Structure formats: structure tokens, C-alpha cells
C-alpha positions in Angstrom: 236.2 191.9 203.6 233.2 193.6 201.8 233.3 195.3 198.6 231.4 198.9 198.2 228.6 198.9 195.6 227.4 202.7 194.8 223.9 203.0 193.4 224.1 206.5 191.8 222.0 208.5 189.3 223.5 208.2 186.0 225.2 211.4 184.4 226.0 212.4 180.8 229.5 211.9 181.6 229.0 208.2 182.3 227.8 207.6 178.8 230.9 206.2 177.2 231.3 203.9 180.1 227.7 202.6 179.7 227.8 202.3 176.0 231.1 199.8 176.5 228.6 197.3 178.6 226.0 197.9 175.8 228.1 196.8 173.0 229.4 194.0 175.2 225.9 192.5 175.8 223.5 193.6 173.3 223.5 193.0 169.4 221.7 196.4 168.9 223.0 198.6 171.4 221.6 202.1 172.4 223.1 204.9 170.6 225.1 207.4 172.6 222.5 210.1 171.5 219.7 208.0 173.1 221.2 207.9 176.4 222.3 211.7 176.1 218.5 212.2 175.2 217.5 210.2 178.1 219.8 211.9 181.0 219.5 215.4 179.8 216.2 216.2 178.5 213.6 213.4 179.4 211.7 214.7 182.6 210.3 211.6 182.9 213.7 209.3 183.0 215.3 207.9 186.2 218.5 206.2 185.3 221.0 204.8 188.0 224.4 203.5 187.6 225.8 200.6 189.8 229.3 201.3 190.6 232.5 198.8 192.0 235.5 200.5 192.8 234.5 203.5 190.9 233.7 201.4 187.8 230.2 201.4 186.2 229.3 197.6 186.1 225.7 197.8 185.6 222.9 200.4 185.0 219.2 200.7 184.7 216.5 203.2 184.2 212.6 203.6 183.4 210.1 206.1 182.6 207.9 207.4 185.1 204.6 208.5 183.2 201.4 209.2 185.3 200.9 206.1 187.5 203.2 204.0 185.3 206.8 202.9 185.1 208.2 201.6 182.0 211.7 200.0 182.4 213.6 201.1 179.4 217.1 199.4 180.0 218.9 197.4 182.6 222.3 195.8 182.3 225.0 194.1 184.2 228.6 193.5 182.8 229.6 190.2 182.0 232.3 190.0 184.4 230.0 190.6 187.4 226.9 188.6 186.1 225.6 186.1 188.5 226.6 188.0 191.8 223.1 189.3 192.5 223.7 192.9 191.3 221.2 192.7 188.6 218.5 192.1 191.3 220.0 194.5 193.5 219.6 197.1 190.7 216.1 196.1 189.8 215.0 196.2 193.6 216.4 200.0 193.4 214.2 200.7 190.3 211.2 199.1 192.2 211.6 201.3 195.4 212.1 204.3 193.3 208.7 203.6 191.3 206.9 202.9 194.8 208.4 206.2 196.2 207.0 207.9 193.0 203.4 206.3 193.9 203.5 204.2 190.7 201.0 201.6 190.6 202.1 199.5 187.8 205.5 198.4 186.3 206.1 197.1 182.6 209.1 196.2 180.5 210.4 194.0 177.5 212.6 191.2 177.8 214.2 189.0 175.1 212.3 185.8 175.9 215.5 183.6 175.6 217.2 185.7 178.2 216.3 183.2 181.1 218.1 184.5 184.0 216.3 187.9 183.4 213.0 186.4 183.0 213.3 184.2 186.1 214.3 187.4 188.3 211.0 189.0 186.7 209.1 186.3 187.5 210.3 186.0 190.8 209.2 189.5 191.6 205.5 188.8 190.1 205.9 190.5 186.8 203.6 188.5 184.5 203.6 187.8 180.7 201.0 189.8 179.0 201.9 189.6 175.3 205.1 189.6 173.0 206.9 191.7 170.4 208.0 189.8 167.4 211.6 190.8 166.4 211.8 193.3 169.1 215.5 192.8 169.5 216.2 192.1 165.7 215.2 189.4 163.5 214.3 186.2 165.2 214.8 188.0 168.8 211.2 188.3 170.2 210.5 190.1 173.4 208.2 189.2 176.1 206.0 192.1 177.4 205.7 191.8 181.4 203.7 193.7 183.9 203.4 194.1 187.6 200.2 195.4 189.0 199.3 196.9 192.3 203.0 198.0 193.1 201.5 200.2 195.8 199.7 197.6 197.9 200.5 196.7 201.5 201.3 192.9 200.1 203.9 194.2 197.8 205.5 196.6 200.2 205.9 193.7 202.6 207.3 191.3 199.7 209.8 194.0 198.6 210.8 194.4 202.2 211.5 190.7 202.5 213.4 190.6 199.2 215.5 193.3 200.3 216.5 191.9 203.5 216.9 188.2 201.9 219.4 190.0 199.4 221.5 191.7 202.2 221.7 188.2 204.1 222.6 186.3 200.8 225.0 189.0 199.7 226.9 190.1 202.6 230.0 190.4 200.7 228.7 193.6 199.3 228.2 197.0 201.2 225.6 198.8 199.3 225.4 202.5 199.3 222.8 204.8 197.8 224.1 208.3 196.6 221.5 211.1 195.9 220.9 213.1 192.6 222.5 216.3 192.5 222.8 217.4 188.8 222.9 215.3 185.7 226.1 216.7 184.2 
């Protein structure tokens, strides 16, 4: 029997639920006001929730600016980490970026977050620099980039990753829900 995973646009009404994940995972979580701005006022923002049995278990988002995407946040609740859901969320962000004709994707990641770094390297993001103390004292960030997202090679690569994800995670039934309004 499979469990249903819904990928839906985040709404302002989801803020309290995602703040509980933020506080669980990050020493310096985003503030409610930051999420409110991103979900209601940032025309460049695209944010998504990963829901299991109606409960948000992960979320991610990015800014789409000209031909670049900057992934600003991505998190999966501790109780479901290691189940492939972070990869599913990342795949979704990359697909949305491709659909919006984005050429390059960038993000910052805590350099000691080995599972996240491993995922990003798997998808061909490359280290181009680092930001000292980005996540707080002694918590440096790597700056990663993926170029040529629109190329034929990367289109095929994403299709293969999606196919492999589905084959290796047949316990999940994935459903994508389109955006309506942000409230």
C-alpha cells in the first residue's frame, strides 16, 4: 500500500506549520514575517509544500529572477528524512525552474550538511565559493551553481532521475496540485 504525497503551492495559512519544521531543523529559523512576505508579496517567489496525510512534512522555494533561480529554502521534517522526499522536492523545484526557462540554479548549503551536499552534487551543482558564518558563527555555507539547466543533456538527466526516483520509491503516490491563490 502506498502513501500519498501531495506537492502543493505554499499558502500564507501554512506559515505556522512550516515554522515548526524551521525551528526543529535550523538554529536560526526564518521568521514568520519573512515567509509571509515571500508567499504574499514577492512576485519572483515560488514556494511548495510537501504534504503527507494532510500534514506538511517538507517545503522548498526559490526566486525566479530573469534566467536564474535562487533556491532560498528547502527542508524536510526530521521524522521523514532519509525517505527520498528531499530529492522529490528538489526535483520539483528544478522542473519548475526549467518550465520557467531558467538557465542556471544557485543555492547556499551549510557545508557540514552532508546529505544535502550529496544530493546537490548528484544533480551536478558545483561549488563556486563559500560564505563564512552564513548560518551563524562557525557555520559556513557553500555556494553551489548548476549551469545549462535548459540543455538537452540536462532535460534527459532530469527525466532519468525522476524515473529512478519513482522506481525506487514506489511506496509513495505523488500528486501535484496546481496553484490557485496564495491565501
